[in-house]
DSSP file (Angstrom, degrees, kcal/mol; ACC not computed):
  #  RESIDUE AA STRUCTURE BP1 BP2  ACC     N-H-->O    O-->H-N    N-H-->O    O-->H-N    TCO  KAPPA ALPHA  PHI   PSI    X-CA   Y-CA   Z-CA
    1    1 A M              0   0    0      0, 0.0     3,-0.1     0, 0.0     2,-0.1   0.000 360.0 360.0 360.0 131.0   25.5   24.9  -83.8
    2    2 A P        -     0   0    0      0, 0.0     2,-0.3     0, 0.0     0, 0.0  -0.316 360.0 -99.0 -68.4 147.5   25.2   22.7  -86.9
    3    3 A Y        -     0   0    0     -2,-0.1     0, 0.0     1,-0.0     0, 0.0  -0.433  34.0-163.9 -69.8 127.6   28.3   21.6  -88.7
    4    4 A V        -     0   0    0     -2,-0.3     5,-0.1    -3,-0.1    -1,-0.0  -0.954  23.0-119.3-117.2 120.3   29.1   23.6  -91.8
    5    5 A P     >  -     0   0    0      0, 0.0     4,-2.0     0, 0.0     5,-0.2  -0.161  21.3-117.9 -58.7 153.9   31.6   22.0  -94.2
    6    6 A P  H  > S+     0   0    0      0, 0.0     4,-2.6     0, 0.0     5,-0.2   0.898 113.8  55.5 -55.6 -45.5   34.8   23.8  -94.9
    7    7 A T  H  > S+     0   0    0      1,-0.2     4,-2.6     2,-0.2     5,-0.2   0.936 109.4  48.5 -58.9 -43.7   34.0   24.3  -98.7
    8    8 A R  H  > S+     0   0    0      1,-0.2     4,-1.8     2,-0.2    -1,-0.2   0.829 111.2  49.2 -63.7 -33.7   30.7   26.0  -97.7
    9    9 A R  H  X S+     0   0    0     -4,-2.0     4,-2.2     2,-0.2    -1,-0.2   0.888 110.2  51.1 -74.4 -36.2   32.3   28.2  -95.3
   10   10 A K  H  X S+     0   0    0     -4,-2.6     4,-2.5     2,-0.2    -2,-0.2   0.922 112.3  46.9 -57.8 -54.5   35.0   29.2  -97.9
   11   11 A T  H  X S+     0   0    0     -4,-2.6     4,-2.4     2,-0.2     5,-0.2   0.901 109.5  52.7 -56.9 -45.9   32.3   30.0 -100.4
   12   12 A A  H  X S+     0   0    0     -4,-1.8     4,-2.4    -5,-0.2    -1,-0.2   0.932 110.4  48.1 -61.4 -42.0   30.3   32.0  -97.9
   13   13 A A  H  X S+     0   0    0     -4,-2.2     4,-2.2     1,-0.2    -2,-0.2   0.968 113.6  47.5 -65.5 -45.1   33.3   34.2  -97.0
   14   14 A A  H  X S+     0   0    0     -4,-2.5     4,-2.2     2,-0.2    -1,-0.2   0.845 111.5  49.2 -62.0 -38.0   34.1   34.7 -100.6
   15   15 A T  H  X S+     0   0    0     -4,-2.4     4,-1.2     2,-0.2    -1,-0.2   0.855 112.5  50.3 -69.4 -37.5   30.5   35.7 -101.5
   16   16 A S  H  X S+     0   0    0     -4,-2.4     4,-1.3    -5,-0.2    -2,-0.2   0.883 111.2  47.9 -66.3 -38.6   30.5   38.1  -98.5
   17   17 A L  H  < S+     0   0    0     -4,-2.2     3,-0.2     1,-0.2    -2,-0.2   0.921 111.1  49.2 -64.7 -49.4   33.7   39.7  -99.6
   18   18 A L  H  < S+     0   0    0     -4,-2.2    82,-0.4     1,-0.2    -1,-0.2   0.763 108.6  53.6 -69.6 -20.8   32.6   40.1 -103.1
   19   19 A A  H  < S+     0   0    0     -4,-1.2    -1,-0.2     1,-0.3    -2,-0.2   0.818 130.9  16.0 -80.3 -30.9   29.2   41.7 -102.0
   20   20 A N  S  < S-     0   0    0     -4,-1.3    -1,-0.3    -3,-0.2     2,-0.2  -0.618  88.4-163.6-143.7  78.5   31.1   44.2  -99.9
   21   21 A P        -     0   0    0      0, 0.0     3,-0.1     0, 0.0    -3,-0.1  -0.401   1.8-158.4 -76.5 133.9   34.7   44.2 -101.0
   22   22 A G        -     0   0    0     -2,-0.2    -2,-0.0     1,-0.2    -5,-0.0  -0.290  51.6 -45.6 -91.7-174.0   37.4   45.8  -98.8
   23   23 A P        -     0   0    0      0, 0.0    -1,-0.2     0, 0.0     2,-0.0  -0.202  62.1-136.6 -54.7 137.7   40.7   47.0 -100.0
   24   24 A D        -     0   0    0     -3,-0.1    27,-0.2    27,-0.1    25,-0.0  -0.097  37.6 -81.9 -79.3-172.3   42.5   44.6 -102.4
   25   25 A D        -     0   0    0     25,-2.2    26,-0.1     1,-0.1    -1,-0.1   0.552  58.8-120.4 -75.6  -1.9   46.1   43.6 -102.3
   26   26 A G  S    S+     0   0    0     24,-0.2    -1,-0.1     1,-0.1    25,-0.1   0.590  87.6  96.3  82.6   5.4   47.0   46.8 -104.2
   27   27 A N        -     0   0    0     23,-0.2     2,-0.1     2,-0.0    -2,-0.1  -0.576  54.3-174.0-128.4  69.4   48.6   45.0 -107.3
   28   28 A P        -     0   0    0      0, 0.0     2,-0.7     0, 0.0    21,-0.2  -0.386  17.6-139.0 -62.7 144.0   45.9   44.7 -109.9
   29   29 A I  E     -A   48   0A   0     19,-2.1    19,-2.3    -2,-0.1     2,-0.3  -0.897  15.3-166.2-115.9 103.0   47.0   42.8 -112.9
   30   30 A F  E     -A   47   0A   0     -2,-0.7     2,-0.4    17,-0.2    17,-0.2  -0.728   5.5-170.4 -90.6 140.2   45.9   44.1 -116.3
   31   31 A V  E     -A   46   0A   0     15,-2.2    15,-2.2    -2,-0.3     2,-0.4  -0.999  19.0-131.7-132.2 123.1   46.2   41.7 -119.2
   32   32 A K  E     -A   45   0A   0     -2,-0.4    13,-0.2    13,-0.2    12,-0.1  -0.680  19.9-132.5 -76.0 126.3   45.8   42.9 -122.9
   33   33 A V        -     0   0    0     11,-2.1     5,-0.1    -2,-0.4    -1,-0.0  -0.687  32.9-104.5 -74.5 126.8   43.5   40.6 -124.9
   34   34 A P    >   -     0   0    0      0, 0.0     3,-2.3     0, 0.0     4,-0.5  -0.210  26.5-122.6 -57.8 143.6   45.2   39.8 -128.2
   35   35 A Q  G >  S+     0   0    0      1,-0.3     3,-1.3     2,-0.2     4,-0.5   0.833 110.5  64.5 -54.8 -35.2   43.5   41.8 -131.0
   36   36 A A  G 3  S+     0   0    0      1,-0.3     4,-0.3     2,-0.1    -1,-0.3   0.731 106.8  45.4 -64.2 -20.5   42.6   38.6 -132.9
   37   37 A D  G <> S+     0   0    0     -3,-2.3     4,-2.8     1,-0.1     5,-0.3   0.493  84.4  94.4-100.3  -6.0   40.3   37.7 -129.9
   38   38 A W  H <>>S+     0   0    0     -3,-1.3     4,-2.7    -4,-0.5     5,-0.6   0.912  89.0  43.1 -53.5 -54.3   38.7   41.2 -129.5
   39   39 A A  H  45S+     0   0    0     -4,-0.5    -1,-0.2     1,-0.2    -2,-0.1   0.939 115.9  48.8 -65.8 -48.0   35.5   40.3 -131.7
   40   40 A K  H  45S+     0   0    0     -4,-0.3    -1,-0.2     1,-0.2    -2,-0.2   0.939 123.4  30.2 -55.8 -50.6   35.1   36.8 -130.1
   41   41 A L  H  <5S-     0   0    0     -4,-2.8    -2,-0.2     2,-0.2    -1,-0.2   0.686  96.4-133.7 -85.6 -19.1   35.3   38.0 -126.6
   42   42 A G  T  <5S+     0   0    0     -4,-2.7     2,-0.3    -5,-0.3    -3,-0.2   0.657  72.1  73.3  73.0  21.3   33.9   41.4 -126.8
   43   43 A Y      < -     0   0    0     -5,-0.6    28,-0.3    -6,-0.2    -2,-0.2  -0.977  62.4-144.1-156.2 167.5   36.6   43.2 -124.8
   44   44 A Q  S    S+     0   0    0     26,-2.5   -11,-2.1    -2,-0.3     2,-0.3   0.545  77.6  27.0-114.1 -13.7   40.1   44.4 -125.0
   45   45 A Y  E     -AB  32  70A   0     25,-1.4    25,-2.6   -13,-0.2     2,-0.4  -0.992  54.4-152.0-150.0 154.0   41.5   43.9 -121.5
   46   46 A T  E     -AB  31  69A   0    -15,-2.2   -15,-2.2    -2,-0.3     2,-0.5  -0.990   8.7-161.0-125.1 135.9   41.1   41.9 -118.3
   47   47 A L  E     -AB  30  68A   0     21,-2.8    21,-2.0    -2,-0.4     2,-0.6  -0.941   4.1-156.6-110.0 133.0   41.9   43.0 -114.9
   48   48 A T  E     -AB  29  67A   0    -19,-2.3   -19,-2.1    -2,-0.5     2,-0.4  -0.951  10.5-172.7-112.2 121.1   42.4   40.5 -112.1
   49   49 A I  E     - B   0  66A   0     17,-2.3    17,-2.5    -2,-0.6     2,-0.3  -0.856   9.9-169.5-103.6 143.4   41.8   41.9 -108.6
   50   50 A Q  E     - B   0  65A   0     -2,-0.4   -25,-2.2    15,-0.2    15,-0.2  -0.986  23.6-160.7-140.5 152.3   42.7   39.8 -105.6
   51   51 A W  E     - B   0  64A   0     13,-2.9    13,-2.0    -2,-0.3     3,-0.4  -0.941  20.7-164.3-123.6 107.4   42.2   39.6 -101.9
   52   52 A P  E     +     0   0A   0      0, 0.0    11,-0.2     0, 0.0    10,-0.1  -0.493  65.4  27.8 -89.3 160.8   44.7   37.3 -100.1
   53   53 A N  E     +     0   0A   0      1,-0.2     2,-0.6    -2,-0.1    10,-0.2   0.834  69.5 176.6  62.6  40.9   44.3   36.0  -96.6
   54   54 A V  E     - B   0  62A   0      8,-3.5     8,-2.2    -3,-0.4    -1,-0.2  -0.682  32.7-119.5 -78.7 119.4   40.6   36.1  -96.4
   55   55 A A        +     0   0    0     -2,-0.6     2,-0.4     6,-0.2     5,-0.1  -0.323  32.8 179.7 -65.9 135.3   39.7   34.7  -93.0
   56   56 A V    >   -     0   0    0      3,-0.4     3,-1.8    -2,-0.1   -46,-0.1  -0.993  35.7-111.7-132.8 125.4   37.4   31.5  -92.9
   57   57 A E  T 3  S+     0   0    0     -2,-0.4     3,-0.1     1,-0.3   -48,-0.1  -0.345  97.9   4.2 -61.4 132.2   36.5   30.1  -89.4
   58   58 A G  T 3  S+     0   0    0      1,-0.2     2,-0.3   -49,-0.0    -1,-0.3   0.583 120.1  72.8  79.1  13.0   38.2   26.8  -88.8
   59   59 A T  S <  S-     0   0    0     -3,-1.8    -3,-0.4   -53,-0.0    -1,-0.2  -0.893  90.3 -80.1-146.2 171.1   40.2   26.7  -92.0
   60   60 A D        -     0   0    0     -2,-0.3    -6,-0.0     1,-0.1     0, 0.0  -0.388  62.3 -89.1 -62.8 150.1   43.3   28.3  -93.6
   61   61 A P        -     0   0    0      0, 0.0     2,-0.3     0, 0.0    -6,-0.2  -0.249  44.9-141.8 -53.5 156.2   42.8   31.8  -95.1
   62   62 A I  E     -B   54   0A   0     -8,-2.2    -8,-3.5    -3,-0.1     2,-0.5  -0.807   4.2-131.3-119.8 165.2   41.7   31.8  -98.8
   63   63 A T  E     -     0   0A   0     24,-0.3    24,-3.4    -2,-0.3     2,-0.4  -0.982  21.0-158.2-117.6 123.1   42.6   34.1 -101.7
   64   64 A V  E     -BC  51  86A   0    -13,-2.0   -13,-2.9    -2,-0.5     2,-0.4  -0.841   8.5-169.3-106.0 137.1   39.7   35.4 -103.6
   65   65 A R  E     -BC  50  85A   0     20,-2.8    20,-2.2    -2,-0.4     2,-0.4  -0.918   4.0-173.7-124.1 149.0   40.1   36.6 -107.3
   66   66 A A  E     -BC  49  84A   0    -17,-2.5   -17,-2.3    -2,-0.4     2,-0.4  -0.999  15.4-137.9-142.9 147.9   37.8   38.5 -109.6
   67   67 A H  E     -B   48   0A   0     16,-2.9    15,-2.4    -2,-0.4     2,-0.4  -0.881  12.2-172.5-102.7 134.1   37.9   39.5 -113.3
   68   68 A V  E     -BC  47  81A   0    -21,-2.0   -21,-2.8    -2,-0.4    13,-0.2  -0.998  14.4-153.8-119.0 128.7   36.8   42.9 -114.7
   69   69 A H  E     -BC  46  80A   0     11,-2.8    11,-2.8    -2,-0.4     2,-0.4  -0.615   2.3-148.9 -96.6 155.4   36.8   43.2 -118.4
   70   70 A Y  E     -BC  45  79A   0    -25,-2.6   -26,-2.5     9,-0.2   -25,-1.4  -0.995  12.6-174.0-127.8 132.4   37.2   46.5 -120.3
   71   71 A K  E     - C   0  78A   0      7,-2.1     7,-2.4    -2,-0.4     2,-0.5  -0.988  24.8-128.5-132.8 134.1   35.6   47.2 -123.6
   72   72 A W  E     - C   0  77A   0     -2,-0.4     5,-0.2     5,-0.2    -2,-0.0  -0.677  20.2-171.7 -83.6 127.6   36.1   50.2 -125.8
   73   73 A N        -     0   0    0      3,-2.8    -1,-0.1    -2,-0.5     4,-0.1   0.231  54.6 -94.5-103.2  15.1   32.6   51.6 -126.8
   74   74 A G  S    S+     0   0    0      2,-0.3     3,-0.1     1,-0.1    -2,-0.1  -0.047 120.5  43.1  99.2 -33.0   33.8   54.1 -129.2
   75   75 A N  S    S-     0   0    0      1,-0.3     2,-0.3     0, 0.0    -3,-0.1   0.530 124.4 -30.0-117.4 -12.1   33.9   57.0 -126.8
   76   76 A G  S    S-     0   0    0     -5,-0.1    -3,-2.8     2,-0.0    -1,-0.3  -0.948  79.4 -55.5 178.3-167.5   35.4   55.5 -123.7
   77   77 A W  E     -C   72   0A   0     -2,-0.3     2,-0.4    -5,-0.2    -5,-0.2  -0.696  35.5-158.6-101.8 146.3   35.9   52.4 -121.7
   78   78 A T  E     -C   71   0A   0     -7,-2.4    -7,-2.1    -2,-0.3     2,-0.4  -0.986  14.0-137.4-120.2 132.5   33.1   50.2 -120.3
   79   79 A K  E     -C   70   0A   0     -2,-0.4     2,-0.4    -9,-0.2    -9,-0.2  -0.672  18.3-166.7 -86.8 140.5   33.7   47.9 -117.3
   80   80 A I  E     -C   69   0A   0    -11,-2.8   -11,-2.8    -2,-0.4     2,-0.2  -0.994  23.9-115.2-127.0 132.9   32.2   44.5 -117.6
   81   81 A A  E     -C   68   0A   0     -2,-0.4   -13,-0.2   -13,-0.2     2,-0.1  -0.489  36.8-175.7 -65.5 127.1   31.8   42.0 -114.6
   82   82 A G  E     -     0   0A   0    -15,-2.4    14,-3.1    -2,-0.2     2,-0.2  -0.022  35.4 -62.6 -95.6-156.8   33.9   38.9 -115.1
   83   83 A N  E     - D   0  95A   0     12,-0.3   -16,-2.9    -2,-0.1     2,-0.3  -0.627  40.9-155.4 -93.8 163.5   34.0   35.7 -113.0
   84   84 A A  E     +CD  66  94A   0     10,-2.8    10,-2.1   -18,-0.3     2,-0.3  -0.953  19.9 163.7-129.9 149.7   35.2   35.5 -109.5
   85   85 A W  E     -CD  65  93A   0    -20,-2.2   -20,-2.8    -2,-0.3     2,-0.5  -0.944  37.7-104.6-156.7 173.9   36.7   32.4 -107.7
   86   86 A I  E >   -C   64   0A   0      6,-0.6     3,-1.6     3,-0.4   -22,-0.2  -0.931  43.4-110.8-106.6 128.4   38.6   31.1 -104.8
   87   87 A S  T 3  S+     0   0    0    -24,-3.4   -24,-0.3    -2,-0.5     3,-0.1  -0.337  98.9   7.6 -54.6 137.3   42.2   30.0 -105.4
   88   88 A K  T 3  S+     0   0    0      1,-0.1     2,-0.6   -26,-0.1    -1,-0.2   0.646 100.2 113.0  66.8  18.0   42.8   26.4 -105.2
   89   89 A L    X   -     0   0    0     -3,-1.6     3,-0.7     3,-0.1    -3,-0.4  -0.909  53.5-155.8-120.5 103.3   39.1   25.6 -104.9
   90   90 A N  T 3   +     0   0    0     -2,-0.6     3,-0.1     1,-0.2    -3,-0.0  -0.325  68.6  28.7 -78.2 161.4   37.8   23.7 -107.9
   91   91 A D  T 3  S+     0   0    0      1,-0.1     2,-0.4    -2,-0.0    -1,-0.2   0.688  97.1  96.4  69.2  25.4   34.2   23.7 -109.0
   92   92 A W    <   +     0   0    0     -3,-0.7    -6,-0.6    -6,-0.1     2,-0.3  -0.958  33.9 133.5-143.7 133.5   33.2   27.1 -107.7
   93   93 A S  E     -D   85   0A   0     -2,-0.4     2,-0.3    -8,-0.1    -8,-0.2  -0.967  19.8-174.3-162.4 159.9   33.0   30.4 -109.3
   94   94 A T  E     -D   84   0A   0    -10,-2.1   -10,-2.8    -2,-0.3     2,-0.2  -0.927  39.0 -82.3-149.3 163.3   30.4   33.3 -109.5
   95   95 A Q  E     -D   83   0A   0     -2,-0.3   -12,-0.3   -12,-0.2   -14,-0.0  -0.519  50.7-101.4 -71.8 141.8   30.1   36.5 -111.3
   96   96 A A        -     0   0    0    -14,-3.1     2,-0.1   -29,-0.2    -1,-0.1  -0.356  44.9-118.3 -60.0 143.1   32.0   39.5 -110.0
   97   97 A S    >>  -     0   0    0    -79,-0.1     4,-2.1     1,-0.1     3,-0.7  -0.428  17.2-110.5 -85.4 165.2   29.6   41.7 -108.2
   98   98 A E  H 3> S+     0   0    0      1,-0.3     4,-2.8     2,-0.2     5,-0.2   0.852 119.9  60.9 -55.9 -37.0   28.8   45.3 -109.2
   99   99 A A  H 3> S+     0   0    0      2,-0.2     4,-1.7     1,-0.2    -1,-0.3   0.891 104.6  47.9 -59.8 -41.8   30.6   46.4 -106.1
  100  100 A V  H <> S+     0   0    0     -3,-0.7     4,-0.7   -82,-0.4    -2,-0.2   0.919 112.2  49.2 -65.8 -46.7   33.8   44.8 -107.4
  101  101 A V  H >< S+     0   0    0     -4,-2.1     3,-0.6     1,-0.2    -2,-0.2   0.878 107.0  55.8 -57.4 -38.9   33.3   46.4 -110.8
  102  102 A A  H 3< S+     0   0    0     -4,-2.8    -1,-0.2     1,-0.2    -2,-0.2   0.881 106.1  50.7 -67.3 -37.4   32.8   49.8 -109.2
  103  103 A M  H 3< S+     0   0    0     -4,-1.7    -1,-0.2    -5,-0.2    -2,-0.2   0.568  88.7  98.6 -84.1  -1.5   36.0   49.7 -107.4
  104  104 A A  S << S-     0   0    0     -4,-0.7   -25,-0.1    -3,-0.6   -55,-0.0  -0.578  91.0 -85.2 -74.4 137.8   38.1   48.8 -110.4
  105  105 A P        -     0   0    0      0, 0.0    -1,-0.1     0, 0.0    -2,-0.0  -0.001  35.7-118.7 -42.0 146.2   39.9   51.6 -112.2
  106  106 A G  S    S+     0   0    0     -3,-0.1   -29,-0.2     1,-0.1    -2,-0.1   0.725  91.4  10.4 -65.6 -21.7   37.9   53.6 -114.8
  107  107 A Q  S    S-     0   0    0    -31,-0.1     4,-0.1   -37,-0.0    -1,-0.1  -0.984  81.9 -99.8-153.7 157.0   40.2   52.7 -117.6
  108  108 A P        -     0   0    0      0, 0.0     3,-0.2     0, 0.0   -31,-0.0  -0.234  42.9-102.8 -74.3 170.6   43.1   50.4 -118.4
  109  109 A P  S    S+     0   0    0      0, 0.0     2,-1.1     0, 0.0     3,-0.1   0.899 113.8  49.1 -67.7 -39.1   46.7   51.6 -118.4
  110  110 A D    >   -     0   0    0      1,-0.2     3,-1.8     3,-0.1     0, 0.0  -0.768  69.1-176.6-103.9  96.8   47.1   51.9 -122.2
  111  111 A Q  T 3  S+     0   0    0     -2,-1.1    -1,-0.2     1,-0.3     0, 0.0   0.593  76.7  61.6 -68.9 -10.4   44.1   53.8 -123.1
  112  112 A N  T 3  S+     0   0    0      1,-0.1     2,-1.7    -3,-0.1    -1,-0.3   0.389  72.2 104.1 -96.7   0.1   44.9   53.6 -126.8
  113  113 A Y    <   +     0   0    0     -3,-1.8    -1,-0.1     2,-0.1    -3,-0.1  -0.566  61.7  84.4 -90.0  79.3   44.7   49.9 -127.0
  114  114 A H              0   0    0     -2,-1.7   -79,-0.0   -43,-0.1   -43,-0.0  -0.944 360.0 360.0-162.8 169.6   41.4   49.5 -128.7
  115  115 A P              0   0    0      0, 0.0    -2,-0.1     0, 0.0    -3,-0.0   0.530 360.0 360.0 -71.0 360.0   40.0   49.5 -132.3
């Protein structure tokens, strides 16, 4: 079997998880975007979902994190895929998958935090 560098194994594990996410750590982190940045960024909330201890053959487990953004569309909340990355692995990120966006709650905790 050919040698596969650890970084490549880690990114493959993260990509596989993001394509078919299992249960997350159960502690989603919602952050309100400051109102002054709403127009510039185009959303009001960012949710961070994380999966700790993702197994990678031949290396220590990794933590994969993904952002889902929430934008008020005038009638309700729209979820937007943000970026996803491996904690402590520089120079690699990808867009959060539709499967990750689908598993995020339908709305942020403070539903009145919008224009």
